[in-house]
C-alpha positions as CSV (number, residue, x, y, z in Angstrom):
1,M,0.0,0.0,0.0
2,T,1.4,3.4,-0.9
3,I,1.5,6.3,1.6
4,E,-1.2,8.1,-0.4
5,E,-3.5,5.0,-0.2
6,A,-2.8,4.7,3.5
7,C,-3.7,8.4,3.9
8,L,-7.0,7.9,2.0
9,K,-7.8,5.0,4.3
10,L,-7.1,7.1,7.4
11,A,-9.1,10.0,6.1
12,K,-12.1,7.8,5.5
13,Y,-11.8,6.2,8.9
14,A,-11.2,9.5,10.8
15,F,-14.0,11.5,9.0
16,H,-16.5,8.7,8.6
17,K,-17.1,9.5,5.0
18,N,-15.5,9.5,1.5
19,P,-13.6,12.6,0.6
20,T,-15.6,15.2,-1.3
21,G,-15.2,14.3,-5.0
22,G,-14.2,10.7,-4.1
23,D,-10.9,8.9,-4.1
24,R,-9.7,10.5,-7.3
25,A,-10.2,14.0,-6.0
26,F,-8.3,13.1,-2.8
27,Y,-5.3,11.9,-4.8
28,K,-5.4,15.0,-7.0
29,L,-5.4,17.2,-3.8
30,L,-2.3,15.3,-2.6
31,E,-0.6,16.0,-5.9
32,Q,-1.1,19.7,-5.3
33,S,-0.2,19.7,-1.6
34,T,2.5,18.8,0.8
35,L,1.6,15.6,2.7
36,H,2.9,15.3,6.3
37,T,2.8,11.9,7.9
38,H,3.8,10.2,11.1
39,T,4.5,6.4,11.1
40,E,5.3,3.9,13.8
41,N,6.8,0.5,12.9
42,G,6.1,1.2,9.2
43,E,2.4,1.9,9.8
44,L,0.7,5.3,9.2
45,T,-0.5,6.8,12.5
46,S,-1.2,10.5,11.7
47,M,-1.4,12.8,8.7
48,I,-2.0,16.4,7.8
49,V,-2.4,17.9,4.3
50,D,-0.9,21.3,3.6
51,T,-2.3,22.9,0.5
52,H,-1.0,26.2,-0.8
53,F,-3.1,28.9,-2.3
54,Q,-2.9,32.6,-3.1
55,V,-5.3,34.9,-1.3
56,N,-6.0,38.6,-1.7
57,F,-4.8,40.7,1.3
58,Q,-5.1,44.5,1.0
59,G,-5.1,44.3,-2.7
60,Q,-2.2,42.0,-3.1
61,S,-1.9,38.3,-3.9
62,V,-0.1,36.6,-1.0
63,P,0.7,33.0,-0.1
64,M,-1.7,31.0,2.2
65,A,-1.4,27.5,3.6
66,G,-4.7,25.6,3.9
67,I,-4.4,23.0,6.6
68,G,-6.7,20.0,6.2
69,Y,-7.2,16.3,6.8
70,V,-5.7,16.5,10.3
71,A,-6.2,12.9,11.4
72,S,-4.8,10.2,13.7
73,Y,-5.9,6.7,14.4
74,P,-7.5,6.5,17.8
75,E,-4.8,4.3,19.3
76,F,-2.2,6.9,18.4
77,R,-4.1,10.0,19.5
78,G,-2.5,11.9,22.3
79,N,1.0,10.7,21.4
80,G,2.1,14.2,20.1
81,A,2.3,13.2,16.4
82,A,-0.3,15.7,15.2
83,S,1.5,18.4,17.2
84,Q,4.8,17.4,15.8
85,L,3.4,17.6,12.2
86,M,1.8,21.0,12.9
87,T,5.1,22.3,14.1
88,E,6.9,20.9,11.1
89,I,4.3,22.5,8.8
90,L,4.5,25.9,10.5
91,Q,8.3,25.9,10.3
92,E,8.2,25.0,6.6
93,N,5.7,27.7,5.8
94,Y,7.7,30.3,7.8
95,Q,10.7,29.5,5.7
96,K,8.6,29.8,2.5
97,E,7.4,33.2,3.8
98,T,3.8,32.0,3.7
99,L,1.8,34.8,5.3
100,F,-1.4,33.1,6.2
101,S,-2.6,29.7,7.3
102,Y,-6.3,28.8,7.3
103,L,-8.1,25.8,8.7
104,A,-11.5,24.6,9.9
105,P,-10.6,23.4,13.4
106,F,-11.8,20.3,15.0
107,S,-10.6,21.7,18.4
108,Y,-10.0,25.4,19.0
109,S,-7.9,24.6,22.0
110,F,-5.6,22.3,20.1
111,Y,-4.9,24.8,17.3
112,S,-4.6,27.8,19.7
113,K,-1.3,26.2,20.9
114,F,0.1,27.0,17.5
115,G,-1.2,30.6,17.4
116,Y,-4.5,30.0,15.5
117,S,-7.5,32.0,16.5
118,Y,-10.8,33.3,15.0
119,V,-10.1,35.7,12.2
120,F,-13.3,35.7,10.3
121,N,-16.5,36.9,11.9
122,Q,-19.2,34.4,12.0
123,K,-22.9,35.1,12.6
124,H,-25.3,32.5,13.9
125,Y,-29.0,33.1,13.4
126,E,-31.9,31.2,14.9
127,I,-35.3,31.8,13.4
128,D,-38.4,30.1,14.6
129,A,-40.3,28.3,11.8
130,A,-43.4,30.3,13.0
131,D,-41.6,33.5,12.0
132,F,-41.6,32.5,8.3
133,P,-44.5,33.6,6.2
134,L,-46.9,30.9,5.2
135,G,-46.9,31.8,1.5
136,E,-49.8,31.8,-0.8
137,K,-52.3,29.0,-1.1
138,T,-52.5,27.3,-4.4
139,H,-55.2,25.5,-6.2
140,L,-53.1,22.4,-6.6
141,T,-53.7,19.3,-4.6
142,V,-51.4,16.4,-3.7
143,K,-52.7,12.8,-3.8
144,R,-50.6,9.9,-2.8
145,T,-51.1,6.9,-5.1
146,D,-49.5,3.6,-6.0
147,F,-47.4,4.6,-9.0
148,M,-47.4,1.2,-10.5
149,T,-51.2,0.9,-10.8
150,K,-52.4,1.6,-14.3
151,Q,-55.6,3.3,-13.1
152,N,-53.6,5.7,-11.0
153,L,-51.4,6.6,-14.0
154,E,-54.5,7.4,-16.0
155,D,-55.8,9.6,-13.3
156,M,-52.6,11.7,-13.1
157,S,-52.0,14.6,-15.3
158,F,-48.5,14.8,-16.8
159,M,-46.8,17.8,-18.1
160,P,-44.4,17.2,-21.0
161,L,-40.8,18.0,-20.2
162,M,-39.2,20.9,-22.1
163,A,-36.2,19.9,-24.1
C-alpha cells in the first residue's frame, strides 16, 4: 500500500465518509499539496495535508497554507504526532514566507497552541419556523397513489418536459 493509499484509508476512517469528490479528488489534492505523515513500525499513525493557495490581502496576492485532513488513528491520539506535524508545517511555511494559514478546526484549544484564533467573523441566526411567512395558497392538490397501478397513472396529469 502506498502512503497516499494509507492516507486515504485514514481520512475515510477519521472523518467517517468518503472525501468530497471521491478517491480520485483526494489523490489530486495530494498532488497539489504537501503531505505530512507520522508512522510507527512502518504503519501510518497520523497525517496532515498542507495545500498552498494565493489569497487577496489588502489588494495583493499573498501565499496562504490551507491545513486539512488532520487525522490520527484512535490508538495513536495523544502521542504528540499531530502536534509534531503541525510544528513541522508551520516551520516550513515560515521558511517559505507563507503569510497566512487557514483551517477549519476540530478543536480550537488544540490549534490555539500553534497561534491560531478566530479571524473571520461568524454570525449565527436562529429563526423560529413560525416567523416565516406561510406563503400563498395554491389551487393544486397532492394525492398519494400507488405509482405502478395503471388506473392511478391514467388519473394523473402529466406535463411534457421541455427539451
